VEXPASE-435313 format. One line per 2 residues: number of its first residue (from 1); their letters; for each residue x, y, z of C-alpha. Coordinates in Angstrom, 3 decimals. Example, Ala and Ser with C-alpha at 12.3 -4.5 7.8 and 13.67 -1.06 7.14 Angstrom:
1 = AS = 12.300:-4.500:7.800  13.670:-1.060:7.140
This chain:
1 = XX = -43.976:-10.847:-1.980  -46.486:-10.076:-4.447
3 = XX = -48.695:-8.305:-1.688  -46.214:-5.852:-1.623
5 = XX = -45.523:-5.556:-5.492  -48.912:-5.113:-6.305
7 = XX = -49.192:-2.625:-3.443  -45.686:-0.535:-4.999
9 = XX = -48.586:-0.286:-7.578  -50.770:1.017:-6.580
11 = XX = -48.100:3.921:-5.148  -46.987:4.625:-8.493
13 = XX = -50.308:4.424:-10.219  -51.795:7.209:-7.227
15 = XX = -48.372:9.143:-7.832  -48.699:9.122:-12.258
17 = XX = -52.854:10.570:-11.424  -53.065:12.860:-8.564
19 = XX = -53.242:15.786:-9.777  -48.731:17.390:-9.997
21 = XX = -48.375:19.271:-7.191  -50.336:16.628:-4.751
23 = XX = -47.610:16.151:-2.419  -47.974:18.045:0.768
25 = XX = -44.557:18.573:1.495  -44.163:19.855:-1.660
27 = XX = -47.074:22.519:-1.551  -49.194:23.885:-4.275
29 = XX = -47.550:23.911:-7.405  -48.809:25.325:-11.046
31 = XX = -49.363:22.195:-13.259  -46.390:21.316:-14.992
33 = XX = -45.078:21.703:-18.612  -47.731:24.549:-18.857
35 = XX = -46.180:28.121:-20.003  -47.994:29.105:-17.089
37 = XX = -45.586:27.385:-14.644  -42.536:28.029:-17.231
39 = XX = -42.960:31.994:-16.584  -43.378:31.124:-12.948
41 = XX = -39.811:29.422:-12.883  -38.213:32.054:-14.207
43 = XX = -37.245:34.893:-11.911  -37.265:37.655:-13.947
45 = XX = -37.386:39.867:-11.013  -33.675:38.316:-9.814
47 = XX = -35.565:36.324:-6.947  -33.064:34.739:-4.257
49 = XX = -30.935:32.079:-5.962  -30.721:29.251:-3.267
51 = XX = -26.258:29.099:-4.366  -23.794:30.240:-5.631
53 = XX = -22.770:27.753:-9.334  -20.462:27.704:-11.721
55 = XX = -20.342:24.996:-14.373  -18.230:23.146:-15.660
57 = XX = -16.465:22.834:-12.250  -13.149:22.678:-13.553
59 = XX = -11.933:22.476:-17.089  -8.461:20.260:-18.740
61 = XX = -5.838:22.448:-21.331  -5.559:20.398:-24.306
63 = XX = -9.014:18.788:-25.247  -9.515:19.110:-29.117
65 = XX = -12.298:21.671:-28.793  -10.348:24.303:-27.802
67 = XX = -13.954:25.987:-26.863  -15.469:26.301:-23.118
69 = XX = -18.661:27.631:-22.043  -18.789:28.392:-18.768
71 = XX = -22.215:29.015:-16.844  -21.995:31.552:-13.964
73 = XX = -25.781:31.652:-12.214  -25.571:33.892:-9.251
75 = XX = -28.417:36.834:-7.771  -28.399:39.222:-10.177
77 = XX = -25.280:38.334:-11.963  -26.081:39.969:-15.231
79 = XX = -25.800:43.660:-13.607  -22.298:43.227:-13.911
81 = XX = -21.510:44.138:-17.217  -17.294:43.554:-17.436
83 = XX = -16.000:40.303:-17.436  -11.907:39.686:-17.092
85 = XX = -9.742:36.972:-17.192  -5.909:36.737:-16.659
87 = XX = -4.577:33.642:-17.632  -2.227:33.405:-20.880
89 = XX = -4.173:31.986:-23.674  -7.488:32.480:-22.542
91 = XX = -9.691:34.349:-24.415  -12.978:35.185:-24.030
93 = XX = -15.205:35.063:-26.576  -18.700:36.059:-25.952
95 = XX = -20.799:37.061:-22.814  -24.372:35.322:-23.201
97 = XX = -27.173:37.492:-21.638  -30.124:34.981:-21.323
99 = XX = -33.548:35.907:-20.341  -32.999:35.711:-15.870
101 = XX = -30.739:37.862:-14.933  -29.192:34.887:-12.525
103 = XX = -27.848:33.272:-15.863  -24.388:34.560:-17.678
105 = XX = -23.025:32.074:-20.151  -18.866:32.623:-20.557
107 = XX = -17.720:31.969:-24.094  -13.849:31.458:-23.609
109 = XX = -10.852:30.023:-26.206  -8.360:28.005:-24.580
111 = XX = -5.633:28.970:-27.305  -3.011:26.117:-27.909
113 = XX = -0.947:25.620:-25.285  -2.312:27.150:-22.782
115 = XX = -1.058:25.628:-18.968  -2.616:24.263:-16.895
117 = XX = -2.917:26.521:-13.533  -5.868:28.184:-10.891
119 = XX = -6.862:32.038:-11.727  -9.779:34.386:-11.336
121 = XX = -13.049:35.352:-13.162  -13.247:38.770:-12.808
123 = XX = -16.835:40.515:-13.271  -17.123:44.201:-12.589
125 = XX = -19.517:47.712:-12.436  -19.140:50.716:-11.418
127 = XX = -17.222:49.954:-7.958  -18.390:46.409:-7.668
129 = XX = -16.412:43.322:-8.549  -17.133:40.208:-8.188
131 = XX = -15.308:36.874:-8.391  -15.306:33.194:-9.448
133 = XX = -12.146:31.156:-8.428  -11.329:28.905:-11.544
135 = XX = -9.043:26.019:-12.553  -7.618:24.541:-16.027
137 = XX = -6.111:21.428:-14.924  -3.497:19.312:-17.150
139 = XX = -5.214:16.328:-19.327  -3.527:13.702:-19.290
141 = XX = -2.763:11.742:-22.267  -4.927:9.131:-21.973
143 = XX = -7.319:9.668:-19.701  -7.028:7.598:-16.504
145 = XX = -7.617:3.414:-18.861  -10.507:5.126:-20.800
147 = XX = -11.113:1.506:-23.391  -14.106:1.556:-24.768
149 = XX = -16.777:-1.045:-25.555  -17.698:-4.012:-28.140
151 = XX = -18.169:-7.121:-28.392  -15.215:-8.909:-26.442
153 = XX = -17.307:-7.875:-23.146  -19.698:-8.904:-20.913
155 = XX = -21.488:-6.091:-19.354  -23.187:-6.700:-16.360
157 = XX = -25.974:-4.231:-15.369  -27.082:-2.977:-11.967
159 = XX = -29.219:-0.807:-9.988  -27.656:1.107:-7.722
161 = XX = -29.673:1.934:-4.564  -30.673:-2.410:-5.452
163 = XX = -27.495:-4.703:-4.935  -25.446:-3.532:-1.940
165 = XX = -25.313:-1.310:0.930  -21.422:-1.155:1.759
167 = XX = -22.174:1.809:3.797  -25.842:2.461:6.000
169 = XX = -23.923:5.890:7.416  -25.240:7.672:3.728
171 = XX = -29.042:5.683:4.408  -30.754:8.150:6.176
173 = XX = -29.581:11.951:5.438  -32.678:14.397:6.443
175 = XX = -30.990:17.049:3.807  -32.218:15.422:0.827
177 = XX = -36.377:15.160:0.031  -36.359:11.785:0.026
179 = XX = -34.470:10.152:2.781  -34.623:7.106:5.183
181 = XX = -35.073:3.332:3.730  -38.056:1.102:3.286
183 = XX = -37.005:-1.970:1.512  -40.572:-2.900:1.700
185 = XX = -41.734:-0.970:-0.560  -40.561:-0.564:-4.494
187 = XX = -40.393:3.035:-4.931  -38.714:3.762:-1.915
189 = XX = -34.895:3.768:-1.278  -32.970:0.460:0.228
191 = XX = -29.826:1.424:0.762  -27.617:0.475:-1.864
193 = XX = -24.753:2.413:-3.334  -21.104:3.220:-5.437
195 = XX = -19.215:1.005:-1.896  -21.866:-1.563:-2.283
197 = XX = -20.243:-2.569:-5.914  -16.907:-1.593:-4.944
199 = XX = -16.804:-4.493:-2.624  -18.477:-6.868:-4.896
201 = XX = -16.333:-6.098:-7.716  -14.344:-9.618:-7.049
203 = XX = -17.647:-11.518:-7.752  -18.023:-10.205:-11.159
205 = XX = -14.599:-10.493:-11.981  -15.204:-13.675:-10.836
207 = XX = -17.990:-14.391:-13.217  -16.617:-13.028:-15.882
209 = XX = -17.840:-9.711:-16.174  -15.698:-7.272:-18.264
211 = XX = -17.524:-4.171:-18.359  -20.323:-2.611:-15.332
213 = XX = -23.077:-0.380:-16.299  -24.553:1.090:-13.636
215 = XX = -28.531:2.860:-14.154  -27.711:6.541:-13.116
217 = XX = -25.856:7.324:-9.362  -26.095:11.530:-10.371
219 = XX = -28.028:12.997:-7.682  -32.178:12.247:-7.872
221 = XX = -32.902:14.823:-4.678  -36.801:14.546:-5.679
223 = XX = -39.542:13.847:-3.209  -40.581:10.887:-4.294
225 = XX = -39.243:7.661:-6.809  -35.928:8.894:-6.672
227 = XX = -33.953:6.240:-6.064  -33.774:4.589:-9.644
229 = XX = -31.751:7.906:-11.134  -33.819:9.454:-14.345
231 = XX = -34.863:12.428:-12.806  -31.469:14.283:-12.113
233 = XX = -31.171:16.975:-10.118  -27.653:18.085:-10.201
235 = XX = -25.433:16.752:-13.004  -22.201:17.696:-11.708
237 = XX = -22.722:15.544:-8.392  -23.035:12.070:-7.223
239 = XX = -26.053:11.740:-5.167  -24.721:11.816:-1.744
241 = XX = -26.931:8.577:-0.635  -24.899:6.959:-3.340
243 = XX = -21.327:8.161:-2.124  -19.802:10.947:-4.005
245 = XX = -17.287:12.022:-7.009  -14.284:10.962:-5.558
247 = XX = -15.972:7.316:-4.651  -16.688:7.195:-8.103
249 = XX = -13.593:8.041:-9.711  -12.183:5.176:-7.175
251 = XX = -15.017:2.797:-8.584  -13.656:3.325:-12.221
253 = XX = -10.035:2.509:-10.855  -10.871:-0.825:-8.955
255 = XX = -12.692:-1.443:-12.023  -10.173:-0.976:-14.398
257 = XX = -7.233:-2.774:-11.551  -9.694:-6.145:-12.620
259 = XX = -10.065:-5.631:-16.131  -13.131:-4.378:-16.127
261 = XX = -14.974:-1.387:-17.903  -17.161:1.287:-16.716
263 = XX = -20.263:2.714:-18.769  -22.287:5.305:-17.285
265 = XX = -25.963:6.103:-17.648  -27.235:8.926:-18.854
267 = XX = -30.106:11.248:-19.865  -30.483:13.745:-22.854
269 = XX = -34.062:14.193:-22.397  -35.050:15.144:-19.121
271 = XX = -34.568:16.078:-15.550  -35.734:15.918:-12.347
273 = XX = -38.636:18.636:-11.569  -36.558:19.348:-8.604
275 = XX = -33.062:20.062:-10.523  -31.763:23.688:-9.646
277 = XX = -31.772:25.190:-13.425  -35.294:23.660:-13.703
279 = XX = -36.248:25.986:-10.064  -35.135:29.168:-11.489
281 = XX = -35.270:28.394:-15.624  -31.833:30.715:-17.494
283 = XX = -35.281:30.783:-20.419  -38.414:29.654:-21.536
285 = XX = -37.235:28.132:-24.412  -35.075:25.734:-22.040
287 = XX = -37.280:22.893:-21.776  -40.921:22.083:-23.669
289 = XX = -43.727:23.699:-22.409  -47.830:23.680:-23.521
291 = XX = -50.937:25.427:-22.792  -51.620:22.384:-21.055
293 = XX = -49.536:19.435:-19.664  -48.557:17.168:-22.242
295 = XX = -46.865:14.167:-22.549  -44.630:12.050:-25.175
297 = XX = -46.335:9.837:-26.914  -43.686:7.799:-26.908
299 = XX = -43.936:6.948:-30.603  -40.302:6.883:-32.392
301 = XX = -41.745:6.000:-35.435  -42.669:9.221:-36.366
303 = XX = -39.760:10.880:-36.650  -38.491:8.824:-40.151
305 = XX = -42.712:8.130:-40.915  -42.561:9.937:-44.547
307 = XX = -46.274:9.950:-43.927  -46.058:11.264:-40.302
309 = XX = -47.625:14.652:-39.288  -46.426:17.382:-37.884
311 = XX = -48.485:17.334:-34.392  -47.288:13.513:-33.984
313 = XX = -43.647:14.296:-34.510  -43.718:17.370:-31.815
315 = XX = -45.658:15.761:-29.266  -43.414:12.307:-29.648
317 = XX = -40.316:14.955:-29.450  -41.563:18.060:-26.928
319 = XX = -43.834:16.219:-24.837  -42.967:15.176:-20.963
321 = XX = -41.416:11.707:-20.619  -43.531:11.761:-16.997
323 = XX = -45.151:14.738:-15.147  -42.116:15.236:-12.128
325 = XX = -39.529:15.079:-15.543  -39.386:18.437:-17.660
327 = XX = -38.130:18.131:-21.619  -35.531:19.620:-21.955
329 = XX = -35.216:21.555:-25.678  -31.776:20.662:-26.575
331 = XX = -32.236:23.751:-29.500  -31.137:25.733:-26.682
333 = XX = -27.768:26.360:-27.614  -26.386:26.839:-24.715
335 = XX = -28.496:23.877:-23.164  -26.749:21.903:-25.513
337 = XX = -23.632:22.851:-25.081  -24.708:22.493:-21.023
339 = XX = -25.007:18.422:-21.464  -22.053:18.402:-23.950
341 = XX = -19.776:19.565:-22.089  -21.153:17.725:-18.985
343 = XX = -20.284:14.500:-20.600  -17.197:15.075:-21.551
345 = XX = -16.392:16.041:-18.277  -17.094:12.808:-16.465
347 = XX = -14.966:11.008:-18.571  -11.856:13.446:-18.423
349 = XX = -12.266:13.606:-14.403  -12.881:9.595:-13.890
351 = XX = -11.497:7.563:-16.902  -14.467:5.574:-17.269
353 = XX = -14.825:3.627:-20.587  -18.284:4.822:-22.400
355 = XX = -21.969:6.101:-22.288  -25.343:3.971:-22.308
357 = XX = -27.956:6.833:-23.238  -31.005:6.557:-22.063
359 = XX = -34.693:7.367:-23.923  -32.132:8.386:-26.776
361 = XX = -35.322:8.827:-29.414  -36.742:11.374:-27.436
363 = XX = -34.517:14.882:-27.588  -33.489:16.328:-30.641
365 = XX = -31.895:14.457:-33.378  -29.879:17.231:-35.098
367 = XX = -28.495:17.416:-30.931  -28.039:13.642:-30.162
369 = XX = -25.549:13.451:-33.599  -24.025:16.371:-32.329
371 = XX = -23.406:14.946:-29.274  -21.599:11.781:-30.350
373 = XX = -19.560:13.019:-33.098  -18.329:15.251:-29.967
375 = XX = -17.876:12.806:-28.092  -15.804:10.202:-31.002
377 = XX = -13.787:13.819:-32.324  -12.582:13.931:-28.366
379 = XX = -12.501:10.168:-27.261  -11.887:8.185:-30.729
381 = XX = -12.866:4.503:-30.032  -15.470:5.306:-26.974
383 = XX = -18.354:2.725:-26.192  -21.315:3.998:-26.843
385 = XX = -24.593:3.001:-26.847  -28.565:4.358:-26.385
387 = XX = -31.359:2.942:-25.269  -33.906:2.861:-28.548
389 = XX = -36.768:0.810:-26.594  -38.670:0.192:-30.163
391 = XX = -40.555:-1.670:-32.823  -38.975:-2.804:-35.855
393 = XX = -35.378:-3.571:-37.205  -35.476:-0.273:-40.121
395 = XX = -36.681:1.580:-36.971  -34.266:0.352:-34.305
397 = XX = -31.401:0.405:-36.907  -32.044:4.063:-38.490
399 = XX = -31.002:5.549:-35.028  -27.576:4.370:-35.694
401 = XX = -24.201:6.125:-36.983  -23.026:5.291:-41.104
403 = XX = -26.575:3.705:-41.729  -27.792:5.250:-44.977
405 = XX = -31.199:5.122:-43.758  -32.063:8.643:-43.358
407 = XX = -31.399:11.063:-46.373  -29.061:13.746:-45.205
409 = XX = -28.676:12.141:-41.466  -25.584:10.516:-39.210
411 = XX = -27.311:10.054:-35.340  -22.814:9.638:-34.836
413 = XX = -24.010:7.011:-32.031  -21.932:3.476:-32.737
415 = XX = -24.874:1.304:-31.371  -28.046:0.975:-29.567
417 = XX = -29.837:-1.656:-27.132  -30.851:-4.565:-29.192
419 = XX = -34.486:-4.582:-28.560  -35.742:-6.968:-31.504
421 = XX = -33.155:-9.809:-30.546  -34.465:-9.653:-27.249
423 = XX = -38.309:-9.784:-28.847  -36.992:-12.609:-30.814
425 = XX = -35.308:-14.760:-28.614  -38.504:-14.297:-25.866
427 = XX = -41.158:-15.395:-28.484  -38.382:-18.228:-29.664
429 = XX = -38.361:-19.789:-25.778  -41.820:-19.259:-25.470
431 = XX = -44.084:-19.814:-28.894  -44.152:-22.575:-31.557
433 = XX = -42.154:-22.287:-35.219  -44.282:-20.906:-37.444
435 = XX = -43.072:-19.123:-40.728  -41.744:-16.284:-38.573
437 = XX = -42.599:-16.885:-35.904  -40.650:-18.876:-32.601
439 = XX = -37.491:-19.932:-33.442  -37.747:-18.210:-37.022
441 = XX = -38.091:-14.671:-35.295  -34.215:-14.788:-34.107
443 = XX = -33.550:-15.769:-37.721  -35.131:-12.720:-39.662
445 = XX = -33.809:-10.962:-36.736  -30.491:-11.251:-37.653
447 = XX = -30.970:-10.873:-41.802  -31.974:-7.676:-41.500
449 = XX = -28.028:-7.167:-40.238  -27.188:-5.323:-43.610
451 = XX = -29.505:-2.269:-41.811  -26.628:-1.509:-39.163
453 = XX = -22.773:-0.631:-40.423  -21.977:-2.538:-37.154
455 = XX = -24.308:-4.663:-36.234  -21.462:-6.604:-33.784
457 = XX = -21.453:-3.512:-31.627  -25.119:-3.813:-30.830
459 = XX = -26.246:-4.590:-26.791  -28.051:-7.585:-27.009
461 = XX = -29.905:-8.560:-23.816  -32.614:-11.237:-21.945
463 = XX = -33.775:-8.400:-19.013  -32.703:-5.143:-17.883
465 = XX = -34.117:-2.623:-15.439  -37.510:-1.955:-17.869
467 = XX = -38.661:-5.582:-18.363  -39.993:-8.661:-16.379
469 = XX = -36.751:-10.620:-15.412  -35.999:-13.725:-17.685
471 = XX = -36.124:-16.752:-15.456  -39.869:-16.276:-14.602
473 = XX = -40.040:-15.023:-18.641  -39.727:-18.415:-18.844
475 = XX = -41.593:-19.795:-16.538  -38.932:-21.173:-14.520
477 = XX = -38.285:-23.501:-16.870  -34.197:-24.683:-16.727
479 = XX = -33.480:-25.923:-20.306  -35.529:-22.497:-21.183
481 = XX = -32.820:-20.355:-18.774  -30.045:-22.120:-19.621
483 = XX = -30.599:-22.166:-24.075  -31.376:-17.843:-23.254
485 = XX = -27.893:-17.556:-21.559  -26.597:-19.808:-24.326
487 = XX = -27.913:-17.783:-26.744  -26.916:-14.648:-25.314
489 = XX = -23.583:-15.646:-25.230  -22.683:-17.275:-28.668
491 = XX = -24.653:-14.939:-30.911  -23.373:-11.385:-32.598
493 = XX = -23.263:-8.372:-30.359  -21.917:-7.213:-26.620
495 = XX = -23.690:-9.271:-24.269  -25.667:-8.215:-21.135
497 = XX = -26.604:-9.548:-18.479  -29.080:-7.863:-15.952
499 = XX = -27.981:-7.605:-11.707  -29.134:-11.543:-10.089
501 = XX = -30.331:-13.293:-13.487  -26.743:-15.692:-12.904
503 = XX = -28.661:-16.628:-9.333  -32.429:-17.455:-11.449
505 = XX = -33.986:-13.507:-9.408  -37.590:-13.230:-9.960
507 = XX = -39.940:-10.580:-10.387  -42.100:-8.538:-12.247
509 = XX = -45.215:-5.803:-12.709  -44.923:-1.864:-12.887
511 = XX = -44.869:0.054:-16.125  -41.430:-0.334:-16.297
513 = XX = -39.963:-3.239:-14.778  -40.126:-2.419:-10.789
515 = XX = -41.450:-5.537:-9.371  -37.932:-7.097:-11.516
517 = XX = -35.792:-4.615:-8.947  -35.314:-6.270:-5.791
519 = XX = -32.689:-6.658:-3.717  -29.588:-8.893:-4.512
521 = XX = -29.360:-11.309:-1.394  -26.745:-10.893:0.496
523 = XX = -25.817:-7.418:-0.304  -27.281:-5.572:3.071
525 = XX = -26.517:-6.580:7.377  -28.638:-9.158:7.705
527 = XX = -30.088:-10.232:5.070  -31.070:-13.662:5.906
529 = XX = -28.906:-15.563:3.244  -25.668:-13.817:1.252
531 = XX = -26.114:-15.222:-2.521  -22.963:-13.645:-3.231
533 = XX = -20.939:-16.612:-1.478  -21.758:-20.317:-2.731
535 = XX = -22.730:-21.064:1.480  -25.476:-18.634:0.982
537 = XX = -27.038:-20.163:-2.736  -29.592:-22.838:-3.131
539 = XX = -28.209:-26.081:-5.266  -30.274:-24.443:-8.030
541 = XX = -28.569:-21.171:-7.750  -25.793:-22.211:-7.517
543 = XX = -26.023:-24.466:-10.771  -27.276:-21.860:-12.708
545 = XX = -24.734:-19.275:-11.387  -21.717:-21.771:-12.476
547 = XX = -23.590:-22.141:-15.898  -23.355:-18.451:-16.435
549 = XX = -19.598:-18.308:-15.205  -18.506:-21.104:-16.946
551 = XX = -20.324:-20.048:-20.060  -19.005:-16.491:-19.383
553 = XX = -15.126:-16.959:-18.839  -15.587:-19.659:-22.548
555 = XX = -16.741:-17.002:-24.143  -14.013:-14.669:-23.119
557 = XX = -11.356:-16.874:-24.191  -12.735:-17.427:-27.190
559 = XX = -12.073:-14.500:-29.563  -14.827:-16.977:-32.161
561 = XX = -17.441:-15.645:-30.063  -16.491:-12.437:-29.478
563 = XX = -15.800:-10.678:-32.983  -15.860:-13.985:-35.020
565 = XX = -18.109:-14.836:-38.142  -21.556:-15.524:-38.131
567 = XX = -23.294:-18.049:-40.274  -27.385:-19.218:-39.528
569 = XX = -29.285:-22.216:-41.447  -33.292:-22.152:-41.586
571 = XX = -34.502:-23.304:-38.536  -36.326:-26.040:-39.440
573 = XX = -39.209:-28.804:-37.553  -38.340:-26.094:-34.312
575 = XX = -34.335:-27.033:-34.917  -31.668:-23.865:-35.407
577 = XX = -27.998:-24.080:-35.538  -25.520:-21.414:-35.966
579 = XX = -21.812:-21.136:-36.078  -19.782:-18.856:-34.811
581 = XX = -16.045:-18.590:-36.658  -12.865:-17.731:-36.922
583 = XX = -9.534:-18.668:-38.423  -8.434:-20.542:-35.118
585 = XX = -12.218:-22.038:-33.907  -15.847:-22.769:-34.705
587 = XX = -18.027:-23.025:-32.599  -21.447:-24.711:-33.092
589 = XX = -24.982:-23.989:-31.512  -27.931:-26.221:-31.737
591 = XX = -31.346:-24.851:-29.945  -34.638:-27.003:-29.713
593 = XX = -37.308:-25.230:-29.056  -39.747:-28.282:-29.339
595 = XX = -41.698:-29.142:-25.936  -40.042:-32.726:-26.980
597 = XX = -36.198:-34.353:-27.632  -35.245:-34.620:-30.703
599 = XX = -32.937:-35.983:-32.556  -30.377:-34.271:-34.729
601 = XX = -28.809:-34.850:-37.849  -26.011:-32.890:-38.884
603 = XX = -25.832:-34.090:-42.967  -27.616:-30.341:-43.687
605 = XX = -24.820:-28.491:-41.624  -21.461:-30.242:-43.524
607 = XX = -21.068:-26.856:-45.275  -19.233:-25.219:-41.907
609 = XX = -18.083:-28.813:-40.357  -16.221:-30.114:-43.033
611 = XX = -12.908:-30.964:-41.411  -14.415:-31.082:-38.461
613 = XX = -15.128:-35.079:-37.047  -15.477:-34.183:-33.137
615 = XX = -17.695:-31.572:-31.558  -17.052:-31.579:-27.540
617 = XX = -19.631:-29.561:-25.119  -18.758:-26.619:-23.449
619 = XX = -20.675:-26.997:-20.205  -20.482:-30.603:-19.948
621 = XX = -17.757:-31.592:-21.702  -18.532:-34.825:-23.565
623 = XX = -17.445:-34.924:-26.799  -19.808:-36.226:-29.946
625 = XX = -19.025:-37.752:-32.848  -20.326:-35.614:-35.795
627 = XX = -20.782:-38.139:-38.441  -23.632:-39.166:-35.870
629 = XX = -26.762:-37.406:-35.007  -26.888:-35.143:-31.783
631 = XX = -30.068:-35.785:-29.391  -31.502:-32.528:-27.377
633 = XX = -34.119:-32.346:-24.246  -37.122:-30.648:-24.953
635 = XX = -35.790:-26.918:-25.419  -31.980:-27.323:-24.868
637 = XX = -29.505:-25.352:-26.409  -26.076:-27.029:-26.899
639 = XX = -22.890:-25.199:-27.587  -20.418:-27.389:-28.937
641 = XX = -17.011:-26.832:-29.730  -15.578:-29.017:-32.768
643 = X = -12.479:-30.118:-33.787
């Protein structure tokens, strides 16, 4: 397996260093991100289009924001100068004609009381007439059960292509640029799909999962590396190799029936270079471009650095994330509306519960704030959290709403992926305690929670699709593994488990954790072992599964571990103790980061232990007398319910 991962990593490096357009099947191309390329991607002469489009494909009455901007993409559509819509309550406010004659943006006002129904959008010029069918649907009073996201939840992150293949009929679609399967290559498609996820929802429910986050599954019709979903080529279409829009609707419904929320993964910053609107740009300013291809610096601090050079800020925000991922310019008002409306559309269409926003630091920050405000205005309580793969709590906190760290700026983003706590727990499990190192890193990280309006909403994790898998990170040390899981499920925040962590999956390598993006054993017909079932798991894997299951379900039944208060004591002698408590229950967590067993006196912690005489280990159910020291094995953690 290691050889295959190394071969795949070499393949990725070759892709990245070869000149853009070196893929034979793509033919010769102009270098990406350059002004020369942008001009080539605008058919100023009204060149032939591939497909007529009207987006959003339909809308709803009764939305909080009565304005709707419809994109019409058709051959030389701008030559049709008059527009009529015969539907009571709808008013055409303005028609915008961008640089490319194949595009129109039609701005509508949907008046209060407008009834649902189908109608025609009619465009005419002289004796020529074009019509486009459109529909306003009746909005549900509460979209299909949208529930938001909170610290009461436990998220399960999975990569659809690598979880389970429930429908082999969509494995090989010749119409797609990358079709067929190669499960031995990390960078090719393996065949997992939405039906495979649906087939294993009961497995997630048994584990104690209350929210599902899947890496993107919208169309990624790219010639290579199309499995991960982060190079979208159609914002309104589920990739047919994963299923269909209707199947995703079914998945949301099936999840809700099991008490599982659904979080969609989206990208504001970029798309795939085969996106239909990239191959025929509406205007030059739809994407960012430079005299020569320019990547982002990946340096988020430049956005708020009081001493930052303007050139560094521009390169960070406007540079491309990769050479096949054009950087979108959200300062273009039509693109901004397109993205906001698209994300409102998916919520209304499916009833899903929220969004995780990829590469959140990279798009225009004013747009990001407008987006967050628009989502929460339309859906109060919606679950939103953003990826902030940055270094330092102040840098991370500045991306959250109502923090007052950036003058005259409010992101309207309730929560972020808490990389700072991720770094802290990994350091605590791998380094000896110092004044600020090891266990102390956790203490100092949590002590900075005053930077956030509500740190309990931040999503916390041990690993994810961009990182080495946790079990390998702790060198397969059983006690360290259990300590990480125990901490994750008892500290503040919304915990997230990466698929397979519960069965000790390993994997590392690649610039973005590609080596850990492995197939879940048993998700494919003919797999030698089915880890979805007890019978297919080894004894150690079963012990890990039962440990995660018991901890997860205990947390699910214990409000003190969800929204209860947190009190932590400064680590001493490789011991870290903290409490989660509310009016009905107190839970004490004792972590030992030492290489040797330790006997821990509880005298120091009487501030929280007064009134309690015993505590029960929530895993072993052993009862400890609190007047006696507690003995912990090396690198072990105990979770104790006090009574």
